[in-house]
C-alpha positions as CSV (number, residue, x, y, z in Angstrom):
1,M,27.7,-4.9,10.8
2,I,29.3,-2.6,8.3
3,G,32.9,-3.5,7.9
4,S,32.3,-7.2,8.5
5,S,32.4,-9.8,5.7
6,M,28.8,-10.7,6.3
7,K,26.1,-8.0,5.7
8,N,23.7,-7.1,8.4
9,L,19.9,-6.4,8.4
10,G,18.4,-4.4,11.1
11,I,14.6,-5.0,11.5
12,F,13.0,-2.3,13.6
13,H,9.7,-3.3,15.1
14,N,7.2,-2.4,17.8
15,V,7.5,-4.9,20.6
16,G,4.4,-7.0,20.9
17,N,2.9,-5.8,17.6
18,G,1.0,-9.1,17.1
19,R,0.2,-10.1,13.6
20,R,2.6,-7.6,12.1
21,M,5.5,-9.4,13.6
22,F,5.0,-12.6,11.5
23,P,6.4,-11.3,8.2
24,L,9.1,-9.5,10.1
25,E,10.3,-12.6,11.9
26,A,10.0,-14.5,8.6
27,L,12.1,-11.7,6.9
28,A,14.9,-12.4,9.4
29,T,14.9,-16.1,8.6
30,G,14.9,-15.5,4.9
31,A,17.7,-12.9,5.1
32,E,19.8,-15.4,7.1
33,S,19.3,-18.0,4.4
34,C,20.7,-15.6,1.8
35,G,23.9,-15.2,3.9
36,W,22.9,-12.1,5.8
37,E,22.9,-11.5,9.6
38,A,19.5,-10.4,10.8
39,E,18.8,-8.6,14.1
40,M,15.4,-7.7,15.6
41,V,15.6,-4.1,16.9
42,P,12.9,-2.3,19.1
43,L,11.6,0.9,17.5
44,G,13.2,3.9,19.2
45,S,16.7,2.4,19.1
46,D,19.1,4.9,17.5
47,T,21.2,2.4,15.7
48,V,20.3,2.7,12.0
49,E,23.9,3.4,11.0
50,N,24.9,0.1,12.4
51,Y,23.3,-1.9,9.5
52,D,23.8,-2.4,5.8
53,M,20.0,-2.4,5.3
54,V,17.1,-1.7,7.7
55,A,13.5,-2.7,7.6
56,V,10.5,-1.4,9.4
57,G,7.2,-3.1,9.8
58,G,3.6,-1.6,9.4
59,A,2.7,-0.5,12.8
60,P,-0.5,0.9,14.4
61,W,-0.8,4.6,13.4
62,K,0.5,5.9,16.7
63,Y,3.8,4.3,15.9
64,R,4.1,5.4,12.3
65,C,6.2,8.4,13.2
66,E,8.9,6.1,14.6
67,N,8.9,4.0,11.4
68,L,9.1,7.3,9.4
69,R,12.1,8.4,11.5
70,V,13.8,5.1,10.8
71,T,13.4,5.4,7.0
72,L,14.3,9.2,7.0
73,E,17.5,8.4,8.9
74,A,18.3,5.5,6.4
75,Q,17.8,7.8,3.5
76,K,20.1,10.5,5.1
77,R,22.8,7.8,5.5
78,K,22.1,6.2,2.1
79,I,21.2,3.0,3.7
80,P,18.6,0.8,1.7
81,Y,15.5,0.3,3.6
82,L,12.4,-1.9,3.4
83,Y,8.8,-1.1,4.6
84,I,6.8,-4.2,5.4
85,E,3.2,-3.4,5.5
86,C,0.1,-5.4,6.5
87,G,-2.4,-5.8,3.7
88,W,-2.8,-7.2,0.2
89,L,-3.9,-5.7,-3.0
90,Y,-6.9,-7.8,-3.9
91,K,-9.1,-9.6,-1.2
92,P,-9.6,-12.4,-0.5
93,R,-6.1,-13.7,-1.1
94,K,-4.8,-16.8,0.5
95,P,-2.2,-17.3,1.7
96,R,-2.1,-13.8,3.0
97,H,0.4,-11.5,1.3
98,F,2.2,-8.5,2.7
99,F,3.6,-5.5,0.9
100,A,7.4,-5.1,1.0
101,Y,8.3,-1.7,-0.4
102,V,12.0,-1.0,-1.3
103,N,13.2,2.6,-0.7
104,S,9.9,4.1,-2.0
105,F,7.1,3.7,0.6
106,P,4.3,3.5,-0.6
107,Y,5.2,2.9,-4.3
108,C,5.9,0.0,-6.5
109,P,9.1,-0.5,-8.6
110,K,9.6,2.1,-11.2
111,F,11.3,-0.4,-13.6
112,P,9.5,-2.9,-15.7
113,C,8.8,-6.3,-14.1
114,P,7.8,-9.7,-15.8
115,H,4.2,-10.6,-15.6
116,D,4.8,-14.0,-14.3
117,R,4.2,-13.2,-10.7
118,R,1.1,-11.1,-11.5
119,E,-0.4,-14.1,-13.3
120,K,0.5,-16.4,-10.4
121,L,-1.3,-14.1,-8.0
122,N,-4.2,-13.9,-10.5
123,M,-4.0,-10.1,-10.6
124,K,-5.4,-8.9,-13.9
125,S,-7.6,-6.1,-15.4
126,D,-11.1,-7.2,-16.1
127,E,-13.2,-4.3,-17.3
128,K,-16.8,-4.3,-16.1
129,P,-19.7,-1.9,-16.7
130,R,-19.3,1.3,-14.5
131,G,-21.9,2.6,-12.2
132,E,-23.0,6.1,-11.5
133,E,-21.8,6.9,-7.9
134,I,-18.6,8.6,-7.0
135,L,-17.2,6.4,-4.1
136,V,-15.0,8.1,-1.5
137,A,-13.3,5.1,0.2
138,G,-12.0,5.9,3.6
139,Q,-8.7,4.7,5.1
140,N,-8.2,6.5,8.5
141,R,-9.6,9.6,10.1
142,G,-6.5,11.7,9.5
143,I,-6.2,10.9,5.8
144,D,-10.0,11.1,5.4
145,L,-10.0,14.6,6.8
146,Q,-7.5,15.8,4.2
147,M,-9.6,14.0,1.5
148,Q,-12.7,15.8,2.7
149,E,-10.9,19.1,2.5
150,A,-10.0,18.4,-1.0
151,L,-13.5,17.4,-2.0
152,T,-15.5,20.3,-0.3
153,W,-15.7,22.1,-3.7
154,M,-16.3,18.9,-5.7
155,G,-20.0,19.5,-5.9
156,N,-19.2,22.4,-8.3
157,Y,-18.1,19.8,-10.9
158,T,-20.5,16.9,-10.7
159,K,-24.2,16.2,-10.1
160,R,-23.4,12.5,-9.4
161,K,-24.3,11.0,-6.1
162,I,-21.2,11.1,-3.8
163,V,-21.0,8.3,-1.2
164,Y,-18.5,8.1,1.6
165,R,-17.5,4.6,2.7
166,P,-15.4,4.2,5.9
167,R,-12.8,1.6,5.9
168,R,-14.1,0.0,9.0
169,Q,-17.6,0.0,10.5
170,I,-16.1,0.7,13.9
171,D,-14.8,4.1,12.8
172,N,-15.6,6.9,15.2
173,P,-19.3,7.7,14.9
174,K,-18.7,11.5,15.4
175,W,-16.2,11.4,12.6
176,V,-18.6,9.6,10.3
177,A,-21.3,12.1,11.2
178,M,-19.1,15.0,10.0
179,T,-19.1,14.0,6.4
180,R,-21.3,16.1,4.1
181,Y,-22.0,13.1,1.8
182,E,-24.2,10.1,2.1
183,V,-22.4,7.5,4.4
184,D,-22.4,3.8,3.3
185,M,-21.7,1.4,6.1
186,D,-23.7,-1.6,4.9
187,R,-22.3,-2.6,1.6
188,T,-19.0,-4.6,1.2
189,A,-16.3,-3.0,-0.8
190,G,-17.1,-5.2,-3.8
191,E,-20.8,-4.2,-3.7
192,A,-19.9,-0.5,-3.5
193,L,-17.6,-0.8,-6.4
194,D,-20.6,-2.3,-8.5
195,N,-22.1,1.1,-8.4
196,A,-19.0,3.2,-8.7
197,W,-18.3,5.6,-11.6
198,C,-14.9,6.3,-10.0
199,V,-13.1,5.8,-6.6
200,I,-11.4,8.5,-4.6
201,T,-9.1,7.0,-2.0
202,D,-5.6,6.5,-0.7
203,Y,-6.3,2.9,0.3
204,S,-4.5,0.5,-2.0
205,N,-6.9,-2.4,-1.5
206,I,-9.9,-0.8,-2.9
207,G,-8.1,1.5,-5.3
208,G,-6.3,-1.5,-6.9
209,E,-9.5,-3.5,-7.1
210,A,-11.2,-0.6,-8.8
211,L,-8.5,-0.3,-11.4
212,M,-8.7,-4.0,-12.1
213,R,-12.5,-3.6,-12.7
214,G,-11.9,-0.7,-15.1
215,I,-12.9,1.9,-12.7
216,P,-10.7,5.1,-12.4
217,A,-9.0,5.5,-9.0
218,I,-8.0,8.9,-7.8
219,G,-5.7,9.4,-4.9
220,S,-3.0,11.7,-3.4
221,F,0.7,11.2,-3.8
222,R,0.6,8.7,-1.0
223,A,-1.5,6.1,-3.1
224,S,0.4,3.2,-4.6
225,F,-1.6,4.0,-7.8
226,A,-0.8,7.7,-7.8
227,E,0.9,7.4,-11.2
228,F,-2.5,7.2,-12.8
229,G,-3.6,10.6,-11.5
230,G,-4.3,12.6,-8.5
231,Y,-6.6,15.2,-7.2
232,E,-5.9,17.4,-10.2
233,L,-8.5,15.1,-12.0
234,L,-11.3,15.9,-9.8
235,H,-12.5,18.9,-11.8
236,A,-13.1,16.5,-14.6
237,V,-14.5,13.7,-12.7
238,D,-17.7,13.4,-14.9
239,Y,-15.5,12.7,-17.9
240,I,-12.7,10.7,-16.5
241,K,-11.8,7.5,-18.2
242,P,-10.0,4.5,-16.8
243,P,-6.4,3.7,-17.7
244,A,-5.9,1.4,-20.7
245,P,-6.0,-2.3,-19.5
246,Y,-2.4,-2.9,-20.7
247,L,-1.2,0.0,-18.5
248,V,-3.1,-1.4,-15.5
249,D,-1.5,-4.9,-16.1
250,D,1.9,-3.3,-16.3
251,W,1.3,-1.6,-13.0
252,L,0.0,-4.9,-11.5
253,A,3.1,-6.7,-12.7
254,R,5.2,-4.2,-10.7
255,M,2.9,-4.3,-7.7
256,A,3.1,-8.1,-7.7
257,Y,6.7,-7.9,-6.9
258,T,6.0,-6.1,-3.7
259,L,3.6,-8.8,-2.4
260,W,5.0,-11.8,-0.6
261,S,3.6,-14.5,1.6
262,V,5.0,-15.2,5.0
263,Q,6.5,-18.4,3.5
264,E,8.2,-16.5,0.7
265,F,9.7,-14.2,3.3
266,A,10.9,-17.2,5.4
267,D,12.5,-19.2,2.6
268,G,14.4,-16.2,1.2
269,T,12.4,-15.8,-2.0
270,A,11.4,-12.3,-1.2
271,F,14.7,-11.2,0.2
272,N,16.7,-12.7,-2.7
273,W,14.6,-10.8,-5.2
274,I,14.9,-7.6,-3.2
275,I,18.8,-7.7,-3.1
276,E,19.1,-9.0,-6.6
277,K,16.5,-6.9,-8.4
278,G,14.7,-4.5,-6.1
279,L,17.7,-2.5,-5.0
280,K,19.3,-2.3,-8.6
């Protein structure tokens, strides 16, 4: 705890959160290997001020408000925080990697990072011919509804075919039926990107893959790739160009240092980088 010689990490989690617990438990082991005390704390505990750093894990959407409460309390008290999220930028990736955002959910580091980790994870731009469709890639019903509100007037600016692809085929059929665009529930993400002129999404997986293929990705401020442009680009969607490959590679180099395997959490590699570089 604060005031003791050993620093203390509080890891806030949803009890029984299944697969999302693996990186959190590994983070505790890794922090202890770096000389920290680590404590697993159930979400809802009002104990943020007891720790030198806190971490929260990506939880089902119904628990996201609790995660946000922890991070907001940490910001108010100027306590560093980590947000550990399920997912990886480019599928398939084995072993599975998890995002670890430092004080900036959901963004990557603002400072330059070496490209060694990007190269190790085989994350690189590889421009391919663009298709003709505007792909609206879903994430969840709440965010998709906001995206749809932003896109209602988009037909005034393009004659291209607009395709809405839900993130999961099991999404609510009534919600899918609400969209005014063609619904694509058959193609894989890769197949959908083969025909994409640009992608509109807040979903890092498909947005990141699009950028690596040389396909522009447009998202809100929530998107990890928001620095490449947001909804203000929609009025010029027919003329939008992808970012230069070197800019994408620089972004990927920074994103690579938010992606860690469970083993890297457990052996302290991730936590050591976070306290030595990520918090600077």
